[in-house]
PDB file as gemmi writes it, atoms N, CA and C in Angstrom:
CRYST1    1.000    1.000    1.000  90.00  90.00  90.00 P 1                      
ATOM      1  N   UNK A   1      76.889 237.882 229.343  1.00  0.00           N  
ATOM      2  CA  UNK A   1      76.443 238.131 227.985  1.00  0.00           C  
ATOM      3  C   UNK A   1      76.760 239.580 227.611  1.00  0.00           C  
ATOM      4  N   UNK A   2      77.464 239.740 226.496  1.00  0.00           N  
ATOM      5  CA  UNK A   2      77.813 241.089 226.043  1.00  0.00           C  
ATOM      6  C   UNK A   2      76.588 241.732 225.408  1.00  0.00           C  
ATOM      7  N   UNK A   3      76.345 242.968 225.753  1.00  0.00           N  
ATOM      8  CA  UNK A   3      75.269 243.741 225.143  1.00  0.00           C  
ATOM      9  C   UNK A   3      75.835 245.035 224.586  1.00  0.00           C  
ATOM     10  N   UNK A   4      75.367 245.412 223.417  1.00  0.00           N  
ATOM     11  CA  UNK A   4      75.785 246.655 222.786  1.00  0.00           C  
ATOM     12  C   UNK A   4      74.587 247.584 222.688  1.00  0.00           C  
ATOM     13  N   UNK A   5      74.804 248.836 223.032  1.00  0.00           N  
ATOM     14  CA  UNK A   5      73.748 249.838 222.952  1.00  0.00           C  
ATOM     15  C   UNK A   5      74.287 251.044 222.199  1.00  0.00           C  
ATOM     16  N   UNK A   6      73.610 251.404 221.123  1.00  0.00           N  
ATOM     17  CA  UNK A   6      73.982 252.574 220.351  1.00  0.00           C  
ATOM     18  C   UNK A   6      73.144 253.764 220.807  1.00  0.00           C  
ATOM     19  N   UNK A   7      73.731 254.936 220.680  1.00  0.00           N  
ATOM     20  CA  UNK A   7      73.016 256.158 221.041  1.00  0.00           C  
ATOM     21  C   UNK A   7      73.575 257.318 220.234  1.00  0.00           C  
ATOM     22  N   UNK A   8      72.845 258.427 220.268  1.00  0.00           N  
ATOM     23  CA  UNK A   8      73.342 259.648 219.651  1.00  0.00           C  
ATOM     24  C   UNK A   8      72.777 259.955 218.282  1.00  0.00           C  
ATOM     25  N   UNK A   9      71.926 259.093 217.753  1.00  0.00           N  
ATOM     26  CA  UNK A   9      71.344 259.373 216.446  1.00  0.00           C  
ATOM     27  C   UNK A   9      70.348 260.516 216.525  1.00  0.00           C  
ATOM     28  N   UNK A  10      69.903 260.965 215.362  1.00  0.00           N  
ATOM     29  CA  UNK A  10      68.940 262.051 215.338  1.00  0.00           C  
ATOM     30  C   UNK A  10      68.737 262.580 213.949  1.00  0.00           C  
ATOM     31  N   UNK A  11      68.019 263.706 213.889  1.00  0.00           N  
ATOM     32  CA  UNK A  11      67.732 264.379 212.622  1.00  0.00           C  
ATOM     33  C   UNK A  11      68.666 265.569 212.480  1.00  0.00           C  
ATOM     34  N   UNK A  12      69.369 265.616 211.355  1.00  0.00           N  
ATOM     35  CA  UNK A  12      70.341 266.680 211.123  1.00  0.00           C  
ATOM     36  C   UNK A  12      70.170 267.193 209.699  1.00  0.00           C  
ATOM     37  N   UNK A  13      70.328 268.483 209.524  1.00  0.00           N  
ATOM     38  CA  UNK A  13      70.286 269.027 208.170  1.00  0.00           C  
ATOM     39  C   UNK A  13      71.532 268.612 207.387  1.00  0.00           C  
ATOM     40  N   UNK A  14      71.387 268.487 206.106  1.00  0.00           N  
ATOM     41  CA  UNK A  14      72.527 268.148 205.257  1.00  0.00           C  
ATOM     42  C   UNK A  14      73.650 269.158 205.500  1.00  0.00           C  
ATOM     43  N   UNK A  15      74.864 268.633 205.596  1.00  0.00           N  
ATOM     44  CA  UNK A  15      76.013 269.474 205.905  1.00  0.00           C  
ATOM     45  C   UNK A  15      76.362 269.514 207.370  1.00  0.00           C  
ATOM     46  N   UNK A  16      75.456 269.024 208.204  1.00  0.00           N  
ATOM     47  CA  UNK A  16      75.679 269.029 209.639  1.00  0.00           C  
ATOM     48  C   UNK A  16      76.504 267.845 210.114  1.00  0.00           C  
ATOM     49  N   UNK A  17      76.678 267.767 211.438  1.00  0.00           N  
ATOM     50  CA  UNK A  17      77.493 266.715 212.044  1.00  0.00           C  
ATOM     51  C   UNK A  17      76.731 266.034 213.163  1.00  0.00           C  
ATOM     52  N   UNK A  18      77.174 264.824 213.474  1.00  0.00           N  
ATOM     53  CA  UNK A  18      76.547 264.040 214.525  1.00  0.00           C  
ATOM     54  C   UNK A  18      77.572 263.022 214.985  1.00  0.00           C  
ATOM     55  N   UNK A  19      77.539 262.690 216.262  1.00  0.00           N  
ATOM     56  CA  UNK A  19      78.395 261.618 216.761  1.00  0.00           C  
ATOM     57  C   UNK A  19      77.526 260.561 217.418  1.00  0.00           C  
ATOM     58  N   UNK A  20      77.670 259.332 216.959  1.00  0.00           N  
ATOM     59  CA  UNK A  20      76.949 258.219 217.568  1.00  0.00           C  
ATOM     60  C   UNK A  20      77.920 257.380 218.383  1.00  0.00           C  
ATOM     61  N   UNK A  21      77.377 256.755 219.428  1.00  0.00           N  
ATOM     62  CA  UNK A  21      78.195 255.984 220.350  1.00  0.00           C  
ATOM     63  C   UNK A  21      77.704 254.548 220.437  1.00  0.00           C  
ATOM     64  N   UNK A  22      78.624 253.672 220.721  1.00  0.00           N  
ATOM     65  CA  UNK A  22      78.318 252.255 220.926  1.00  0.00           C  
ATOM     66  C   UNK A  22      78.936 251.873 222.266  1.00  0.00           C  
ATOM     67  N   UNK A  23      78.109 251.462 223.200  1.00  0.00           N  
ATOM     68  CA  UNK A  23      78.588 251.117 224.540  1.00  0.00           C  
ATOM     69  C   UNK A  23      78.408 249.621 224.774  1.00  0.00           C  
ATOM     70  N   UNK A  24      79.485 248.969 225.176  1.00  0.00           N  
ATOM     71  CA  UNK A  24      79.439 247.539 225.463  1.00  0.00           C  
ATOM     72  C   UNK A  24      79.327 247.322 226.962  1.00  0.00           C  
ATOM     73  N   UNK A  25      78.413 246.471 227.340  1.00  0.00           N  
ATOM     74  CA  UNK A  25      78.276 246.110 228.744  1.00  0.00           C  
ATOM     75  C   UNK A  25      78.357 244.597 228.872  1.00  0.00           C  
ATOM     76  N   UNK A  26      78.488 244.118 230.075  1.00  0.00           N  
ATOM     77  CA  UNK A  26      78.574 242.678 230.283  1.00  0.00           C  
ATOM     78  C   UNK A  26      79.969 242.144 230.119  1.00  0.00           C  
ATOM     79  N   UNK A  27      80.978 242.989 230.358  1.00  0.00           N  
ATOM     80  CA  UNK A  27      82.376 242.561 230.336  1.00  0.00           C  
ATOM     81  C   UNK A  27      82.778 241.959 228.985  1.00  0.00           C  
ATOM     82  N   UNK A  28      82.809 242.794 227.959  1.00  0.00           N  
ATOM     83  CA  UNK A  28      83.212 242.334 226.635  1.00  0.00           C  
ATOM     84  C   UNK A  28      84.647 241.829 226.678  1.00  0.00           C  
ATOM     85  N   UNK A  29      84.904 240.619 226.179  1.00  0.00           N  
ATOM     86  CA  UNK A  29      86.269 240.089 226.194  1.00  0.00           C  
ATOM     87  C   UNK A  29      87.197 240.954 225.352  1.00  0.00           C  
ATOM     88  N   UNK A  30      88.456 240.904 225.710  1.00  0.00           N  
ATOM     89  CA  UNK A  30      89.458 241.607 224.919  1.00  0.00           C  
ATOM     90  C   UNK A  30      90.509 240.607 224.482  1.00  0.00           C  
ATOM     91  N   UNK A  31      91.156 240.848 223.329  1.00  0.00           N  
ATOM     92  CA  UNK A  31      90.909 241.998 222.469  1.00  0.00           C  
ATOM     93  C   UNK A  31      89.619 241.858 221.674  1.00  0.00           C  
ATOM     94  N   UNK A  32      89.114 242.964 221.182  1.00  0.00           N  
ATOM     95  CA  UNK A  32      87.936 242.926 220.333  1.00  0.00           C  
ATOM     96  C   UNK A  32      88.030 244.017 219.278  1.00  0.00           C  
ATOM     97  N   UNK A  33      87.408 243.781 218.162  1.00  0.00           N  
ATOM     98  CA  UNK A  33      87.309 244.753 217.081  1.00  0.00           C  
ATOM     99  C   UNK A  33      85.853 245.173 216.961  1.00  0.00           C  
ATOM    100  N   UNK A  34      85.632 246.366 216.448  1.00  0.00           N  
ATOM    101  CA  UNK A  34      84.264 246.877 216.343  1.00  0.00           C  
ATOM    102  C   UNK A  34      84.053 247.496 214.971  1.00  0.00           C  
ATOM    103  N   UNK A  35      82.904 247.216 214.400  1.00  0.00           N  
ATOM    104  CA  UNK A  35      82.501 247.815 213.135  1.00  0.00           C  
ATOM    105  C   UNK A  35      81.200 248.571 213.309  1.00  0.00           C  
ATOM    106  N   UNK A  36      81.050 249.615 212.499  1.00  0.00           N  
ATOM    107  CA  UNK A  36      79.769 250.289 212.342  1.00  0.00           C  
ATOM    108  C   UNK A  36      79.227 249.916 210.961  1.00  0.00           C  
ATOM    109  N   UNK A  37      77.974 249.507 210.940  1.00  0.00           N  
ATOM    110  CA  UNK A  37      77.264 249.223 209.699  1.00  0.00           C  
ATOM    111  C   UNK A  37      76.047 250.132 209.632  1.00  0.00           C  
ATOM    112  N   UNK A  38      75.488 250.277 208.444  1.00  0.00           N  
ATOM    113  CA  UNK A  38      74.249 251.025 208.308  1.00  0.00           C  
ATOM    114  C   UNK A  38      73.331 250.285 207.342  1.00  0.00           C  
ATOM    115  N   UNK A  39      72.050 250.531 207.535  1.00  0.00           N  
ATOM    116  CA  UNK A  39      71.054 249.828 206.731  1.00  0.00           C  
ATOM    117  C   UNK A  39      69.773 250.617 206.687  1.00  0.00           C  
ATOM    118  N   UNK A  40      69.126 250.600 205.516  1.00  0.00           N  
ATOM    119  CA  UNK A  40      67.781 251.123 205.365  1.00  0.00           C  
ATOM    120  C   UNK A  40      66.852 249.956 205.085  1.00  0.00           C  
ATOM    121  N   UNK A  41      65.580 250.103 205.403  1.00  0.00           N  
ATOM    122  CA  UNK A  41      64.624 249.008 205.167  1.00  0.00           C  
ATOM    123  C   UNK A  41      64.656 248.539 203.715  1.00  0.00           C  
ATOM    124  N   UNK A  42      64.722 247.234 203.533  1.00  0.00           N  
ATOM    125  CA  UNK A  42      64.696 246.668 202.197  1.00  0.00           C  
ATOM    126  C   UNK A  42      66.026 246.693 201.470  1.00  0.00           C  
ATOM    127  N   UNK A  43      67.067 247.153 202.142  1.00  0.00           N  
ATOM    128  CA  UNK A  43      68.381 247.205 201.503  1.00  0.00           C  
ATOM    129  C   UNK A  43      69.371 246.379 202.309  1.00  0.00           C  
ATOM    130  N   UNK A  44      70.529 246.122 201.699  1.00  0.00           N  
ATOM    131  CA  UNK A  44      71.563 245.359 202.394  1.00  0.00           C  
ATOM    132  C   UNK A  44      72.285 246.229 203.411  1.00  0.00           C  
ATOM    133  N   UNK A  45      72.736 245.586 204.473  1.00  0.00           N  
ATOM    134  CA  UNK A  45      73.565 246.275 205.450  1.00  0.00           C  
ATOM    135  C   UNK A  45      74.947 246.504 204.840  1.00  0.00           C  
ATOM    136  N   UNK A  46      75.485 247.696 205.012  1.00  0.00           N  
ATOM    137  CA  UNK A  46      76.801 248.008 204.451  1.00  0.00           C  
ATOM    138  C   UNK A  46      77.748 248.513 205.536  1.00  0.00           C  
ATOM    139  N   UNK A  47      78.998 248.163 205.372  1.00  0.00           N  
ATOM    140  CA  UNK A  47      80.024 248.588 206.319  1.00  0.00           C  
ATOM    141  C   UNK A  47      80.274 250.083 206.184  1.00  0.00           C  
ATOM    142  N   UNK A  48      80.391 250.752 207.319  1.00  0.00           N  
ATOM    143  CA  UNK A  48      80.724 252.174 207.340  1.00  0.00           C  
ATOM    144  C   UNK A  48      82.180 252.359 207.771  1.00  0.00           C  
ATOM    145  N   UNK A  49      82.527 251.749 208.896  1.00  0.00           N  
ATOM    146  CA  UNK A  49      83.886 251.906 209.421  1.00  0.00           C  
ATOM    147  C   UNK A  49      84.201 250.757 210.362  1.00  0.00           C  
ATOM    148  N   UNK A  50      85.500 250.518 210.544  1.00  0.00           N  
ATOM    149  CA  UNK A  50      85.943 249.416 211.386  1.00  0.00           C  
ATOM    150  C   UNK A  50      87.155 249.874 212.180  1.00  0.00           C  
ATOM    151  N   UNK A  51      87.232 249.466 213.441  1.00  0.00           N  
ATOM    152  CA  UNK A  51      88.402 249.782 214.255  1.00  0.00           C  
ATOM    153  C   UNK A  51      88.838 248.529 214.994  1.00  0.00           C  
ATOM    154  N   UNK A  52      90.135 248.269 214.973  1.00  0.00           N  
ATOM    155  CA  UNK A  52      90.662 247.110 215.673  1.00  0.00           C  
ATOM    156  C   UNK A  52      91.020 247.481 217.111  1.00  0.00           C  
ATOM    157  N   UNK A  53      91.345 246.467 217.883  1.00  0.00           N  
ATOM    158  CA  UNK A  53      91.732 246.724 219.269  1.00  0.00           C  
ATOM    159  C   UNK A  53      93.040 247.506 219.336  1.00  0.00           C  
ATOM    160  N   UNK A  54      93.856 247.372 218.287  1.00  0.00           N  
ATOM    161  CA  UNK A  54      95.100 248.135 218.231  1.00  0.00           C  
ATOM    162  C   UNK A  54      94.894 249.529 217.638  1.00  0.00           C  
ATOM    163  N   UNK A  55      93.636 249.879 217.394  1.00  0.00           N  
ATOM    164  CA  UNK A  55      93.283 251.197 216.848  1.00  0.00           C  
ATOM    165  C   UNK A  55      93.657 251.358 215.380  1.00  0.00           C  
ATOM    166  N   UNK A  56      93.803 250.263 214.652  1.00  0.00           N  
ATOM    167  CA  UNK A  56      93.844 250.348 213.196  1.00  0.00           C  
ATOM    168  C   UNK A  56      92.415 250.556 212.727  1.00  0.00           C  
ATOM    169  N   UNK A  57      92.225 251.325 211.672  1.00  0.00           N  
ATOM    170  CA  UNK A  57      90.866 251.606 211.240  1.00  0.00           C  
ATOM    171  C   UNK A  57      90.799 251.670 209.722  1.00  0.00           C  
ATOM    172  N   UNK A  58      89.595 251.474 209.202  1.00  0.00           N  
ATOM    173  CA  UNK A  58      89.340 251.672 207.787  1.00  0.00           C  
ATOM    174  C   UNK A  58      87.903 252.105 207.602  1.00  0.00           C  
ATOM    175  N   UNK A  59      87.647 252.712 206.447  1.00  0.00           N  
ATOM    176  CA  UNK A  59      86.345 253.306 206.156  1.00  0.00           C  
ATOM    177  C   UNK A  59      85.846 252.864 204.791  1.00  0.00           C  
ATOM    178  N   UNK A  60      84.527 252.827 204.659  1.00  0.00           N  
ATOM    179  CA  UNK A  60      83.935 252.615 203.349  1.00  0.00           C  
ATOM    180  C   UNK A  60      84.219 253.840 202.486  1.00  0.00           C  
ATOM    181  N   UNK A  61      84.363 253.606 201.184  1.00  0.00           N  
ATOM    182  CA  UNK A  61      84.676 254.697 200.263  1.00  0.00           C  
ATOM    183  C   UNK A  61      83.630 255.811 200.343  1.00  0.00           C  
ATOM    184  N   UNK A  62      82.384 255.433 200.536  1.00  0.00           N  
ATOM    185  CA  UNK A  62      81.293 256.418 200.512  1.00  0.00           C  
ATOM    186  C   UNK A  62      81.364 257.410 201.670  1.00  0.00           C  
ATOM    187  N   UNK A  63      82.072 257.060 202.738  1.00  0.00           N  
ATOM    188  CA  UNK A  63      82.096 257.940 203.917  1.00  0.00           C  
ATOM    189  C   UNK A  63      83.500 258.432 204.236  1.00  0.00           C  
ATOM    190  N   UNK A  64      84.498 257.962 203.503  1.00  0.00           N  
ATOM    191  CA  UNK A  64      85.875 258.339 203.807  1.00  0.00           C  
ATOM    192  C   UNK A  64      86.044 259.843 203.687  1.00  0.00           C  
ATOM    193  N   UNK A  65      86.688 260.438 204.677  1.00  0.00           N  
ATOM    194  CA  UNK A  65      86.868 261.883 204.695  1.00  0.00           C  
ATOM    195  C   UNK A  65      85.747 262.625 205.407  1.00  0.00           C  
ATOM    196  N   UNK A  66      84.641 261.934 205.665  1.00  0.00           N  
ATOM    197  CA  UNK A  66      83.511 262.559 206.366  1.00  0.00           C  
ATOM    198  C   UNK A  66      83.163 261.829 207.656  1.00  0.00           C  
ATOM    199  N   UNK A  67      83.907 260.782 207.951  1.00  0.00           N  
ATOM    200  CA  UNK A  67      83.617 259.987 209.147  1.00  0.00           C  
ATOM    201  C   UNK A  67      84.900 259.700 209.899  1.00  0.00           C  
ATOM    202  N   UNK A  68      84.778 259.629 211.223  1.00  0.00           N  
ATOM    203  CA  UNK A  68      85.922 259.288 212.062  1.00  0.00           C  
ATOM    204  C   UNK A  68      85.477 258.292 213.105  1.00  0.00           C  
ATOM    205  N   UNK A  69      86.144 257.151 213.153  1.00  0.00           N  
ATOM    206  CA  UNK A  69      85.843 256.151 214.160  1.00  0.00           C  
ATOM    207  C   UNK A  69      86.922 256.201 215.234  1.00  0.00           C  
ATOM    208  N   UNK A  70      86.511 256.059 216.486  1.00  0.00           N  
ATOM    209  CA  UNK A  70      87.455 256.082 217.587  1.00  0.00           C  
ATOM    210  C   UNK A  70      86.890 255.233 218.721  1.00  0.00           C  
ATOM    211  N   UNK A  71      87.730 254.978 219.716  1.00  0.00           N  
ATOM    212  CA  UNK A  71      87.240 254.168 220.819  1.00  0.00           C  
ATOM    213  C   UNK A  71      87.863 254.612 222.130  1.00  0.00           C  
ATOM    214  N   UNK A  72      87.133 254.369 223.205  1.00  0.00           N  
ATOM    215  CA  UNK A  72      87.602 254.597 224.568  1.00  0.00           C  
ATOM    216  C   UNK A  72      87.548 253.236 225.242  1.00  0.00           C  
ATOM    217  N   UNK A  73      88.701 252.582 225.327  1.00  0.00           N  
ATOM    218  CA  UNK A  73      88.715 251.223 225.848  1.00  0.00           C  
ATOM    219  C   UNK A  73      88.348 251.171 227.318  1.00  0.00           C  
ATOM    220  N   UNK A  74      88.734 252.181 228.059  1.00  0.00           N  
ATOM    221  CA  UNK A  74      88.430 252.195 229.499  1.00  0.00           C  
ATOM    222  C   UNK A  74      86.932 252.233 229.741  1.00  0.00           C  
ATOM    223  N   UNK A  75      86.201 252.931 228.855  1.00  0.00           N  
ATOM    224  CA  UNK A  75      84.747 253.047 229.008  1.00  0.00           C  
ATOM    225  C   UNK A  75      83.990 252.053 228.141  1.00  0.00           C  
ATOM    226  N   UNK A  76      84.720 251.210 227.408  1.00  0.00           N  
ATOM    227  CA  UNK A  76      84.093 250.200 226.540  1.00  0.00           C  
ATOM    228  C   UNK A  76      83.166 250.861 225.525  1.00  0.00           C  
ATOM    229  N   UNK A  77      83.624 251.931 224.927  1.00  0.00           N  
ATOM    230  CA  UNK A  77      82.809 252.673 223.986  1.00  0.00           C  
ATOM    231  C   UNK A  77      83.548 252.856 222.655  1.00  0.00           C  
ATOM    232  N   UNK A  78      82.775 252.869 221.592  1.00  0.00           N  
ATOM    233  CA  UNK A  78      83.288 253.181 220.265  1.00  0.00           C  
ATOM    234  C   UNK A  78      82.405 254.273 219.687  1.00  0.00           C  
ATOM    235  N   UNK A  79      83.022 255.235 219.032  1.00  0.00           N  
ATOM    236  CA  UNK A  79      82.303 256.392 218.515  1.00  0.00           C  
ATOM    237  C   UNK A  79      82.434 256.461 216.998  1.00  0.00           C  
ATOM    238  N   UNK A  80      81.426 257.041 216.402  1.00  0.00           N  
ATOM    239  CA  UNK A  80      81.483 257.328 214.971  1.00  0.00           C  
ATOM    240  C   UNK A  80      81.048 258.773 214.784  1.00  0.00           C  
ATOM    241  N   UNK A  81      82.011 259.597 214.416  1.00  0.00           N  
ATOM    242  CA  UNK A  81      81.744 261.003 214.140  1.00  0.00           C  
ATOM    243  C   UNK A  81      81.399 261.131 212.663  1.00  0.00           C  
ATOM    244  N   UNK A  82      80.241 261.716 212.395  1.00  0.00           N  
ATOM    245  CA  UNK A  82      79.791 261.907 211.025  1.00  0.00           C  
ATOM    246  C   UNK A  82      79.744 263.398 210.726  1.00  0.00           C  
ATOM    247  N   UNK A  83      80.518 263.823 209.762  1.00  0.00           N  
ATOM    248  CA  UNK A  83      80.556 265.234 209.372  1.00  0.00           C  
ATOM    249  C   UNK A  83      80.055 265.402 207.950  1.00  0.00           C  
ATOM    250  N   UNK A  84      79.651 266.642 207.647  1.00  0.00           N  
ATOM    251  CA  UNK A  84      79.167 266.953 206.308  1.00  0.00           C  
ATOM    252  C   UNK A  84      78.153 265.900 205.840  1.00  0.00           C  
ATOM    253  N   UNK A  85      77.175 265.668 206.674  1.00  0.00           N  
ATOM    254  CA  UNK A  85      76.184 264.628 206.380  1.00  0.00           C  
ATOM    255  C   UNK A  85      75.437 264.932 205.089  1.00  0.00           C  
ATOM    256  N   UNK A  86      75.139 263.867 204.373  1.00  0.00           N  
ATOM    257  CA  UNK A  86      74.372 263.950 203.135  1.00  0.00           C  
ATOM    258  C   UNK A  86      73.081 263.159 203.314  1.00  0.00           C  
ATOM    259  N   UNK A  87      72.047 263.492 202.547  1.00  0.00           N  
ATOM    260  CA  UNK A  87      70.802 262.711 202.649  1.00  0.00           C  
ATOM    261  C   UNK A  87      71.040 261.216 202.455  1.00  0.00           C  
ATOM    262  N   UNK A  88      72.036 260.866 201.658  1.00  0.00           N  
ATOM    263  CA  UNK A  88      72.341 259.454 201.420  1.00  0.00           C  
ATOM    264  C   UNK A  88      72.900 258.760 202.657  1.00  0.00           C  
ATOM    265  N   UNK A  89      73.280 259.512 203.667  1.00  0.00           N  
ATOM    266  CA  UNK A  89      73.757 258.921 204.917  1.00  0.00           C  
ATOM    267  C   UNK A  89      72.612 258.474 205.828  1.00  0.00           C  
ATOM    268  N   UNK A  90      71.391 258.830 205.474  1.00  0.00           N  
ATOM    269  CA  UNK A  90      70.246 258.437 206.280  1.00  0.00           C  
ATOM    270  C   UNK A  90      70.165 256.917 206.363  1.00  0.00           C  
ATOM    271  N   UNK A  91      70.143 256.390 207.589  1.00  0.00           N  
ATOM    272  CA  UNK A  91      70.099 254.938 207.790  1.00  0.00           C  
ATOM    273  C   UNK A  91      70.060 254.644 209.283  1.00  0.00           C  
ATOM    274  N   UNK A  92      69.817 253.395 209.588  1.00  0.00           N  
ATOM    275  CA  UNK A  92      69.992 252.897 210.955  1.00  0.00           C  
ATOM    276  C   UNK A  92      71.435 252.421 211.082  1.00  0.00           C  
ATOM    277  N   UNK A  93      72.137 252.969 212.065  1.00  0.00           N  
ATOM    278  CA  UNK A  93      73.554 252.650 212.252  1.00  0.00           C  
ATOM    279  C   UNK A  93      73.682 251.722 213.451  1.00  0.00           C  
ATOM    280  N   UNK A  94      74.306 250.573 213.227  1.00  0.00           N  
ATOM    281  CA  UNK A  94      74.489 249.633 214.329  1.00  0.00           C  
ATOM    282  C   UNK A  94      75.957 249.244 214.453  1.00  0.00           C  
ATOM    283  N   UNK A  95      76.343 248.894 215.645  1.00  0.00           N  
ATOM    284  CA  UNK A  95      77.719 248.470 215.879  1.00  0.00           C  
ATOM    285  C   UNK A  95      77.764 246.966 216.122  1.00  0.00           C  
ATOM    286  N   UNK A  96      78.880 246.390 215.756  1.00  0.00           N  
ATOM    287  CA  UNK A  96      79.100 244.960 215.908  1.00  0.00           C  
ATOM    288  C   UNK A  96      80.462 244.766 216.553  1.00  0.00           C  
ATOM    289  N   UNK A  97      80.500 243.986 217.592  1.00  0.00           N  
ATOM    290  CA  UNK A  97      81.749 243.704 218.294  1.00  0.00           C  
ATOM    291  C   UNK A  97      82.156 242.268 218.002  1.00  0.00           C  
ATOM    292  N   UNK A  98      83.418 242.090 217.628  1.00  0.00           N  
ATOM    293  CA  UNK A  98      83.966 240.778 217.282  1.00  0.00           C  
ATOM    294  C   UNK A  98      85.030 240.403 218.306  1.00  0.00           C  
ATOM    295  N   UNK A  99      84.878 239.203 218.882  1.00  0.00           N  
ATOM    296  CA  UNK A  99      85.884 238.755 219.820  1.00  0.00           C  
ATOM    297  C   UNK A  99      85.806 237.250 219.984  1.00  0.00           C  
ATOM    298  N   UNK A 100      86.952 236.612 219.967  1.00  0.00           N  
ATOM    299  CA  UNK A 100      87.061 235.180 220.260  1.00  0.00           C  
ATOM    300  C   UNK A 100      86.083 234.346 219.435  1.00  0.00           C  
ATOM    301  N   UNK A 101      86.002 234.656 218.169  1.00  0.00           N  
ATOM    302  CA  UNK A 101      85.160 233.884 217.265  1.00  0.00           C  
ATOM    303  C   UNK A 101      83.673 234.166 217.340  1.00  0.00           C  
ATOM    304  N   UNK A 102      83.273 235.134 218.121  1.00  0.00           N  
ATOM    305  CA  UNK A 102      81.859 235.480 218.233  1.00  0.00           C  
ATOM    306  C   UNK A 102      81.645 236.946 217.853  1.00  0.00           C  
ATOM    307  N   UNK A 103      80.413 237.255 217.479  1.00  0.00           N  
ATOM    308  CA  UNK A 103      80.089 238.649 217.216  1.00  0.00           C  
ATOM    309  C   UNK A 103      78.799 239.008 217.934  1.00  0.00           C  
ATOM    310  N   UNK A 104      78.749 240.245 218.362  1.00  0.00           N  
ATOM    311  CA  UNK A 104      77.623 240.771 219.127  1.00  0.00           C  
ATOM    312  C   UNK A 104      77.113 242.021 218.417  1.00  0.00           C  
ATOM    313  N   UNK A 105      75.767 242.138 218.360  1.00  0.00           N  
ATOM    314  CA  UNK A 105      75.154 243.207 217.602  1.00  0.00           C  
ATOM    315  C   UNK A 105      74.307 244.097 218.505  1.00  0.00           C  
ATOM    316  N   UNK A 106      74.311 245.369 218.186  1.00  0.00           N  
ATOM    317  CA  UNK A 106      73.389 246.280 218.848  1.00  0.00           C  
ATOM    318  C   UNK A 106      72.124 246.428 218.014  1.00  0.00           C  
ATOM    319  N   UNK A 107      71.166 247.192 218.557  1.00  0.00           N  
ATOM    320  CA  UNK A 107      69.888 247.397 217.862  1.00  0.00           C  
ATOM    321  C   UNK A 107      69.969 248.540 216.857  1.00  0.00           C  
ATOM    322  N   UNK A 108      70.916 249.409 217.044  1.00  0.00           N  
ATOM    323  CA  UNK A 108      71.092 250.502 216.102  1.00  0.00           C  
ATOM    324  C   UNK A 108      70.513 251.821 216.583  1.00  0.00           C  
ATOM    325  N   UNK A 109      70.979 252.886 215.940  1.00  0.00           N  
ATOM    326  CA  UNK A 109      70.460 254.225 216.189  1.00  0.00           C  
ATOM    327  C   UNK A 109      70.263 254.895 214.831  1.00  0.00           C  
ATOM    328  N   UNK A 110      69.161 255.620 214.691  1.00  0.00           N  
ATOM    329  CA  UNK A 110      68.794 256.185 213.396  1.00  0.00           C  
ATOM    330  C   UNK A 110      69.436 257.548 213.196  1.00  0.00           C  
ATOM    331  N   UNK A 111      70.084 257.712 212.050  1.00  0.00           N  
ATOM    332  CA  UNK A 111      70.553 259.025 211.607  1.00  0.00           C  
ATOM    333  C   UNK A 111      69.743 259.403 210.374  1.00  0.00           C  
ATOM    334  N   UNK A 112      69.162 260.586 210.425  1.00  0.00           N  
ATOM    335  CA  UNK A 112      68.408 261.095 209.292  1.00  0.00           C  
ATOM    336  C   UNK A 112      68.978 262.447 208.903  1.00  0.00           C  
ATOM    337  N   UNK A 113      69.410 262.543 207.665  1.00  0.00           N  
ATOM    338  CA  UNK A 113      69.966 263.800 207.157  1.00  0.00           C  
ATOM    339  C   UNK A 113      68.997 264.360 206.128  1.00  0.00           C  
ATOM    340  N   UNK A 114      68.477 265.524 206.407  1.00  0.00           N  
ATOM    341  CA  UNK A 114      67.478 266.119 205.536  1.00  0.00           C  
ATOM    342  C   UNK A 114      68.124 267.136 204.606  1.00  0.00           C  
ATOM    343  N   UNK A 115      67.616 267.203 203.402  1.00  0.00           N  
ATOM    344  CA  UNK A 115      68.168 268.144 202.416  1.00  0.00           C  
ATOM    345  C   UNK A 115      67.508 269.501 202.542  1.00  0.00           C  
TER     346      UNK A 115                                                      
END                                                                             
């Protein structure tokens, strides 16, 4: 069973940076694609960034230019670097791994950007 664990969230002042990580355990099948989503209570989950197994990537308009997604396939990890954080970036960030018609979700890590 594939398990995803996010880490690296925290409280950061507006304008600061943070890198969150998503680690897959349980022998995630390959190839696989990974997305980062974010959500606040009572709101819809929204896509932040996506990376394919071939390292193609795309970003939501709201974070483009301030976020970088990358992956370390050997360590089964995907990273999301968040720069120039804004209060509007405050949310629970979770990763989703897609492979062979299935998707696996992590519990998320909280990023809070204070003004």
